[in-house]
C-alpha positions in Angstrom: 70.9 63.5 187.8 71.0 66.4 185.5 73.3 66.4 182.6 74.5 69.7 181.3 73.6 70.5 177.8 76.4 70.7 175.3 77.8 74.2 175.1 77.5 76.1 171.9 80.9 77.0 170.4 81.2 80.7 170.1 82.6 81.9 166.8 85.0 84.7 166.6 83.8 87.3 164.2 86.7 88.8 162.3 84.7 91.5 160.5 85.4 94.2 163.1 89.1 93.4 163.2 89.3 93.7 159.4 87.4 97.0 159.6 89.9 98.4 162.1 92.9 97.3 160.0 91.5 99.0 156.9 90.7 102.2 158.9 94.3 102.3 160.2 95.6 101.7 156.7 93.6 104.6 155.3 94.7 106.8 158.2 98.4 106.2 157.7 98.0 106.6 153.9 96.4 110.0 154.4 98.7 111.1 157.2 101.9 110.3 155.4 103.5 113.2 153.6 105.5 112.2 150.5 106.9 115.7 149.8 110.7 116.0 150.2 111.4 118.9 152.6 114.7 120.8 152.6 116.0 119.5 149.4 118.9 121.2 147.7 119.3 120.9 144.0 122.8 120.0 142.9 124.1 119.4 139.4 126.7 116.7 139.1 129.5 117.5 136.7 132.4 115.4 135.6 135.3 115.1 138.0 138.6 116.6 136.8 142.0 117.2 138.2 143.0 120.8 137.4 145.1 123.5 139.0 143.0 126.3 140.4 144.1 129.9 140.4 143.3 131.1 143.9 142.7 134.6 142.7 140.1 133.5 140.1 138.2 131.1 142.4 137.1 131.4 146.0 137.6 128.2 147.9 135.6 127.7 151.1 137.1 125.0 153.2 135.1 123.2 155.9 137.4 121.7 158.5 136.6 118.6 160.6 136.7 120.7 163.8 133.8 122.9 162.5 136.0 125.8 161.5 136.0 127.5 158.1 138.6 129.0 155.8 138.5 131.1 152.7 141.4 130.4 150.3 143.3 128.7 153.2 142.9 131.7 155.5 140.9 130.7 158.6 137.9 133.1 159.3 134.4 133.1 160.7 131.5 132.0 158.5 129.8 135.4 158.6 133.0 137.1 157.4 133.3 134.5 154.6 129.7 135.1 153.5 130.2 138.9 153.4 133.5 138.6 151.4 131.9 136.3 148.9 128.8 138.5 148.6 131.1 141.5 147.8 133.0 139.4 145.2 129.8 138.3 143.5 128.5 141.9 143.5 131.7 143.0 141.7 132.0 140.0 139.4 128.7 138.1 139.0 130.3 135.1 137.4 132.9 134.6 140.1 133.1 130.8 140.8 132.9 129.5 144.4 134.2 126.1 145.4 133.2 124.4 148.6 135.7 121.9 149.7 135.1 119.8 152.9 137.8 118.1 154.8 137.5 114.4 155.6 135.3 114.2 158.7 133.6 117.5 158.1 130.0 117.9 159.1 127.7 117.4 156.1 125.1 119.8 157.7 127.7 122.5 157.8 128.3 122.1 154.0 124.5 122.2 153.3 124.1 125.3 155.4 126.9 127.1 153.5 125.5 126.0 150.2 122.1 127.4 151.2 123.6 130.7 152.3 125.8 131.1 149.2 123.3 129.8 146.6 121.0 132.8 147.6 123.4 135.3 146.1 125.8 133.3 143.9 123.3 131.4 141.9 124.8 128.6 139.8 128.5 129.7 140.4 128.8 127.3 143.4 130.4 123.8 143.1 131.5 121.2 145.6 135.0 119.7 145.4 136.0 116.3 146.6 137.0 116.1 150.3 140.6 116.9 151.2 142.2 113.9 152.7 145.4 114.8 154.6 148.4 112.5 155.3 148.0 110.3 152.2 
């Protein structure tokens, strides 16, 4: 009768596994981009409750239904941009206030800020959202 010889225990070598983990770590570290894209610089001022003369300031309203208004007159965005560009050409320090309505799309506000900031410079500010029925 032949007895089988005791089996050698095979050892699991962890070195290749550790090598792969380090290679993946280096890959993801190099592939990750830490640059912030599409950022928009806004300066935060102090909040104040003041009465605004509609002739001295242009107020761009962003409605919740994705429509726009300039000084409470509904109009298309392209028309608003051209009117504001003309006002800035005539009076370079003319202030512009962007006032979103509650529920307005944030991307619409950022798009308008990008369009206006190109020709208005630092004369653009954002007002707190209008909340109706309070």
